[in-house]
C-alpha positions as semicolon CSV with decimal commas, in nm:
position;residue;x (nm);y (nm);z (nm)
1;X;-1,869;-1,181;-1,839
2;X;-2,168;-1,373;-1,704
3;X;-2,096;-1,547;-1,378
4;X;-1,799;-1,328;-1,286
5;X;-1,814;-1,210;-0,926
6;X;-1,665;-0,879;-0,823
7;X;-1,628;-0,749;-0,472
8;X;-1,824;-0,474;-0,299
9;X;-1,739;-0,221;-0,030
10;X;-1,923;-0,166;0,296
11;X;-1,858;0,074;0,582
12;X;-1,611;-0,016;0,858
13;X;-1,501;0,169;1,172
14;X;-1,353;0,518;1,141
15;X;-0,987;0,583;1,213
16;X;-0,913;0,808;1,510
17;X;-0,649;1,018;1,332
18;X;-0,744;1,095;0,968
19;X;-0,433;1,123;0,752
20;X;-0,294;1,045;0,409
21;X;0,013;0,894;0,239
22;X;0,057;0,638;0,518
23;X;0,156;0,273;0,550
24;X;-0,064;-0,031;0,603
25;X;-0,028;-0,399;0,695
26;X;-0,226;-0,697;0,815
27;X;-0,571;-0,830;0,733
28;X;-0,930;-0,711;0,727
29;X;-0,985;-0,830;1,085
30;X;-0,636;-0,756;1,217
31;X;-0,517;-0,446;1,032
32;X;-0,255;-0,180;1,099
33;X;-0,201;0,172;0,966
34;X;0,092;0,393;1,057
35;X;0,259;0,722;0,983
36;X;0,123;0,958;0,721
37;X;0,043;1,327;0,700
38;X;-0,205;1,512;0,920
39;X;-0,100;1,876;0,951
40;X;0,258;1,746;0,960
41;X;0,434;1,411;0,954
42;X;0,269;1,161;1,189
43;X;0,405;0,882;1,410
44;X;0,056;0,753;1,492
45;X;-0,017;0,379;1,465
46;X;-0,369;0,236;1,477
47;X;-0,485;-0,126;1,497
48;X;-0,811;-0,263;1,350
49;X;-1,002;-0,560;1,489
50;X;-1,259;-0,587;1,210
51;X;-1,491;-0,339;1,381
52;X;-1,298;-0,047;1,527
53;X;-0,956;0,119;1,533
54;X;-0,754;0,166;1,854
55;X;-0,419;0,325;1,930
56;X;-0,101;0,122;1,894
57;X;0,261;0,214;1,965
58;X;0,393;0,521;1,785
59;X;0,668;0,507;1,524
60;X;1,004;0,628;1,648
61;X;1,037;0,855;1,342
62;X;0,730;1,055;1,232
63;X;0,705;1,050;0,852
64;X;0,479;1,036;0,550
65;X;0,508;0,857;0,217
66;X;0,607;0,556;0,431
67;X;0,533;0,206;0,301
68;X;0,518;-0,130;0,474
69;X;0,367;-0,474;0,506
70;X;0,348;-0,788;0,712
71;X;0,094;-0,859;0,986
72;X;-0,051;-0,666;1,277
73;X;0,193;-0,837;1,516
74;X;0,493;-0,857;1,279
75;X;0,491;-0,553;1,050
76;X;0,756;-0,343;0,882
77;X;0,755;0,022;0,781
78;X;1,033;0,170;0,572
79;X;1,166;0,497;0,433
80;X;0,946;0,804;0,379
81;X;0,982;1,179;0,418
82;X;1,046;1,342;0,752
83;X;0,905;1,691;0,709
84;X;1,051;1,820;1,035
85;X;1,403;1,775;0,898
86;X;1,318;1,800;0,527
87;X;1,487;1,467;0,462
88;X;1,414;1,146;0,280
89;X;1,505;0,859;0,507
90;X;1,650;0,508;0,498
91;X;1,491;0,420;0,833
92;X;1,314;0,087;0,878
93;X;1,108;0,003;1,185
94;X;0,954;-0,329;1,291
95;X;0,629;-0,369;1,487
96;X;0,561;-0,655;1,731
97;X;0,196;-0,584;1,804
98;X;0,260;-0,318;2,065
99;X;0,575;-0,119;1,982
100;X;0,818;-0,033;1,702
101;X;1,192;-0,106;1,710
102;X;1,475;-0,024;1,473
103;X;1,539;-0,251;1,175
104;X;1,807;-0,243;0,907
105;X;1,851;0,078;0,705
106;X;1,780;0,088;0,332
107;X;2,082;0,146;0,110
108;X;1,914;0,438;-0,070
109;X;1,696;0,697;0,099
110;X;1,354;0,706;-0,067
111;X;0,980;0,754;-0,028
112;X;0,654;0,662;-0,204
113;X;0,763;0,330;-0,357
114;X;0,585;-0,004;-0,389
115;X;0,566;-0,246;-0,096
116;X;0,546;-0,624;-0,083
117;X;0,625;-0,906;0,156
118;X;0,666;-0,976;0,524
119;X;0,882;-0,847;0,810
120;X;1,150;-1,109;0,732
121;X;1,113;-1,112;0,352
122;X;1,017;-0,768;0,220
123;X;1,052;-0,579;-0,108
124;X;1,071;-0,206;-0,174
125;X;1,041;-0,102;-0,540
126;X;1,106;0,237;-0,696
127;X;1,014;0,555;-0,513
128;X;1,152;0,906;-0,495
129;X;1,431;1,104;-0,329
130;X;1,564;1,459;-0,372
131;X;1,762;1,360;-0,682
132;X;1,447;1,227;-0,852
133;X;1,241;0,914;-0,905
134;X;1,404;0,570;-0,869
135;X;1,396;0,239;-1,057
136;X;1,600;0,036;-0,808
137;X;1,453;-0,223;-0,574
138;X;1,574;-0,344;-0,237
139;X;1,507;-0,673;-0,056
140;X;1,489;-0,718;0,322
141;X;1,568;-1,039;0,513
142;X;1,458;-0,911;0,853
143;X;1,803;-0,775;0,931
144;X;1,944;-0,591;0,630
145;X;1,848;-0,458;0,287
146;X;2,027;-0,551;-0,036
147;X;1,967;-0,440;-0,392
148;X;1,746;-0,652;-0,616
149;X;1,643;-0,612;-0,978
150;X;1,546;-0,271;-1,114
151;X;1,214;-0,167;-1,265
152;X;1,210;-0,098;-1,638
153;X;1,195;0,273;-1,561
154;X;1,176;0,511;-1,267
155;X;0,838;0,506;-1,093
156;X;0,677;0,631;-0,773
157;X;0,333;0,657;-0,615
158;X;0,212;0,326;-0,757
159;X;0,048;0,028;-0,587
160;X;0,232;-0,287;-0,479
161;X;0,148;-0,628;-0,342
162;X;0,252;-0,990;-0,319
163;X;0,572;-1,139;-0,178
164;X;0,943;-1,078;-0,217
165;X;0,962;-1,348;-0,485
166;X;0,622;-1,289;-0,650
167;X;0,527;-0,921;-0,643
168;X;0,349;-0,668;-0,863
169;X;0,387;-0,291;-0,890
170;X;0,113;-0,111;-1,082
171;X;0,030;0,249;-1,171
172;X;0,215;0,555;-1,049
173;X;0,285;0,915;-1,125
174;X;0,174;1,026;-1,468
175;X;-0,070;0,874;-1,405
176;X;0,035;0,552;-1,579
177;X;-0,120;0,209;-1,641
178;X;0,221;0,036;-1,622
179;X;0,240;-0,292;-1,430
180;X;0,548;-0,503;-1,366
181;X;0,594;-0,837;-1,189
182;X;0,894;-0,946;-0,980
183;X;1,017;-1,307;-0,954
184;X;1,275;-1,255;-0,681
185;X;1,551;-1,136;-0,912
186;X;1,409;-0,935;-1,203
187;X;1,107;-0,732;-1,310
188;X;0,911;-0,800;-1,630
189;X;0,624;-0,622;-1,804
190;X;0,279;-0,756;-1,715
191;X;-0,086;-0,676;-1,783
192;X;-0,158;-0,303;-1,773
193;X;-0,421;-0,139;-1,554
194;X;-0,741;-0,038;-1,727
195;X;-0,716;0,314;-1,581
196;X;-0,395;0,505;-1,520
197;X;-0,378;0,596;-1,155
198;X;-0,142;0,787;-0,929
199;X;-0,121;0,773;-0,547
200;X;-0,318;0,449;-0,552
201;X;-0,269;0,158;-0,310
202;X;-0,244;-0,217;-0,356
203;X;-0,313;-0,536;-0,164
204;X;-0,333;-0,909;-0,228
205;X;-0,096;-1,125;-0,430
206;X;0,062;-1,137;-0,774
207;X;-0,215;-1,366;-0,898
208;X;-0,499;-1,213;-0,694
209;X;-0,418;-0,845;-0,658
210;X;-0,634;-0,544;-0,586
211;X;-0,557;-0,178;-0,670
212;X;-0,783;0,089;-0,530
213;X;-0,862;0,454;-0,589
214;X;-0,589;0,714;-0,656
215;X;-0,599;1,013;-0,890
216;X;-0,651;1,063;-1,265
217;X;-0,791;1,407;-1,355
218;X;-0,953;1,399;-1,012
219;X;-0,988;1,153;-0,725
220;X;-1,096;0,799;-0,812
221;X;-1,337;0,564;-0,637
222;X;-1,283;0,276;-0,879
223;X;-1,079;-0,038;-0,811
224;X;-0,929;-0,311;-1,028
225;X;-0,867;-0,681;-0,964
226;X;-0,570;-0,875;-1,103
227;X;-0,559;-1,246;-1,188
228;X;-0,189;-1,259;-1,274
229;X;-0,254;-1,184;-1,640
230;X;-0,502;-0,899;-1,673
231;X;-0,692;-0,641;-1,470
232;X;-1,069;-0,612;-1,455
233;X;-1,309;-0,374;-1,284
234;X;-1,373;-0,431;-0,914
235;X;-1,630;-0,271;-0,687
236;X;-1,619;0,104;-0,630
237;X;-1,558;0,286;-0,304
238;X;-1,827;0,508;-0,157
239;X;-1,568;0,782;-0,103
240;X;-1,315;0,864;-0,373
241;X;-0,968;0,910;-0,225
242;X;-0,593;0,888;-0,269
243;X;-0,296;0,831;-0,041
244;X;-0,488;0,572;0,163
245;X;-0,385;0,247;0,331
246;X;-0,493;-0,073;0,154
247;X;-0,486;-0,391;0,362
248;X;-0,573;-0,759;0,322
249;X;-0,655;-0,976;0,023
250;X;-0,849;-0,941;-0,301
251;X;-1,148;-1,115;-0,145
252;X;-1,130;-0,969;0,208
253;X;-0,960;-0,632;0,224
254;X;-1,006;-0,280;0,349
255;X;-0,921;0,076;0,257
256;X;-0,857;0,323;0,539
257;X;-0,835;0,701;0,562
258;X;-0,656;0,892;0,279
259;X;-0,755;1,220;0,116
260;X;-1,078;1,328;-0,052
261;X;-1,140;1,701;-0,021
262;X;-0,972;1,669;0,320
263;X;-0,822;1,383;0,522
264;X;-1,088;1,113;0,556
265;X;-1,175;0,920;0,870
266;X;-1,368;0,648;0,687
267;X;-1,274;0,284;0,647
268;X;-1,436;0,072;0,377
269;X;-1,421;-0,310;0,380
270;X;-1,402;-0,506;0,054
271;X;-1,560;-0,851;0,032
272;X;-1,581;-1,089;-0,259
273;X;-1,758;-1,397;-0,130
274;X;-2,028;-1,482;-0,384
275;X;-2,286;-1,385;-0,123
276;X;-2,465;-1,065;-0,034
277;X;-2,152;-0,853;-0,065
278;X;-2,084;-0,944;-0,426
279;X;-2,221;-0,844;-0,764
280;X;-2,268;-1,078;-1,057
281;X;-2,183;-0,918;-1,390
C-alpha cells in the first residue's frame, strides 16, 4: 500500500566462526551469537558492537540447534543437540557478558524450538527430541523451568519472538505457514505467514515481529514483518540462508551467519527508519 515503509538490509561485520543452527540474543548494536554447527557442535560465543564481532566466553556444553534470548550481558541459551554424545539436552546456560554459568534444566530434552523472552522470563516452544517433534512449551523464571500451554500441534524449526506472556511462533518444518501467539498460559492461532518456511529465525515482538530467510524448495532471502494481525513482505537479504541467528527488533535488527551453499560469515543489518535504508511501496 502507498506510504508503507519496509526495512532494508545492509552489510555488517563478518563473524569470525561461520556456523549454522545457532542461538542469538541482544540488539543490533550489542548482539550475541553462540553455539551452532561448524564441522561439529560448537561452544563458540561472539559479541557484536554494531560494527564487528569479537570472541566472548565459550558455552560449557558445545551444541547445535540451541535457542536463546535476552541481552548481550544477560542472555540465556537452552537445550540443543550435543553431537559428541549423540544426545538431546535439557541444559540451560546463562551469560553475564563475559562467561556462561549453569541455569535450571528443562523438564524435557529438546532442540530446534521457538525462543522468546529474557534471562529471568523465558519461553521455549515446541522442538524435537529422539522420540519426535514436540508441542509442549516450558517457561523459565531465571531459576527453573515449568510447563506452560501446548502448541496446537507438534512443531520444530520455526521462528519465535516476543516475551514470555506475549510471544509468537511462526513457520517450521514442512515447511508451514502456521503462526501461533502465546498469552502467558495458552497458544492460539494467529495470522499465517505469506510463505511457508523451515529453519527460519525470528526477532522482535508479538505486535512487531520479523521472520527471516529459511528454506522452501531452496534457500530463501525473503523476510516478513508482523503487526500482531497479519504478515507482509519485508526487505530481502543479499545472501539467502537458513539456520542463522536473528537479533534485535523489527526496525533495527540483524541476521548473522547461517548456511547458504556453505556456512556463511556475513552479517546483514536490517533498518526500517523511513530514511535512506527504507523503501516506500
